[in-house]
C-alpha positions in Angstrom: 3.4 11.4 -5.9 2.1 14.7 -4.7 -1.6 15.5 -4.6 -2.6 17.3 -7.8 -5.1 19.7 -6.0 -2.5 21.0 -3.6 -1.0 23.7 -5.6 1.2 25.5 -3.1 1.9 25.3 0.6 4.2 28.3 0.7 1.6 30.5 2.5 1.4 28.1 5.5 3.7 28.4 8.5 6.0 25.6 9.5 3.9 25.0 12.6 0.8 24.8 10.5 2.4 22.2 8.2 3.6 20.1 11.2 0.1 20.2 12.6 -1.4 19.1 9.3 1.0 16.3 9.1 0.1 15.1 12.5 -3.6 15.3 11.7 -3.1 13.5 8.5 -1.3 10.5 10.3 -4.4 10.2 12.4 -6.7 10.1 9.4 -4.4 7.8 7.6 -4.4 5.4 10.6 -8.3 5.5 10.5 -8.3 4.7 6.8 -6.0 1.8 7.3 -8.2 0.4 10.1 -11.4 0.8 8.0 -9.7 -0.7 4.9 -10.6 2.2 2.7 -7.9 1.9 0.0 -9.1 4.9 -2.0 -8.9 7.1 1.0 -5.4 5.7 1.8 -4.2 6.6 -1.6 -5.5 10.1 -1.5 -4.1 10.6 2.0 -0.7 9.3 0.9 -0.5 11.9 -1.9 -1.5 14.7 0.4 1.1 13.5 3.0 3.7 13.5 0.3 2.9 17.1 -0.6 3.2 18.3 3.0 6.3 16.3 3.7 8.0 17.7 0.6 7.2 21.2 1.8 8.3 20.5 5.3 11.7 19.0 4.0 12.2 21.9 1.8 11.7 24.3 4.7 13.9 22.4 7.0 16.7 22.3 4.4 16.4 26.1 4.0 16.7 26.5 7.8 19.8 24.4 7.9 21.4 26.3 5.2 20.6 29.7 6.9 22.1 28.4 10.1 25.2 27.3 8.2 25.3 24.0 10.0 28.1 21.9 8.5 27.9 18.1 8.1 31.3 17.6 9.7 31.7 16.8 13.4 34.9 18.2 15.1 36.3 15.4 17.2 39.5 17.4 18.1 37.5 19.8 20.4 37.7 17.4 23.4 41.4 16.6 23.0 44.0 17.9 25.4 
């Protein structure tokens, strides 16, 4: 479930999204250590929003690079 107050992340760069995800992992770790279940729930929703945007952008990059899912094993044969 994505966080309801995060409307759009399209204005953020991929690097900003990655940095925010990293920062959120630290905050989530702290919330787990302190046993704050309400904060854990909120952070999980925010993380889901950022992960979804990150995955969407990575999928778009792969499509633009036209990377196939097949591996050519015949290239090394003689």
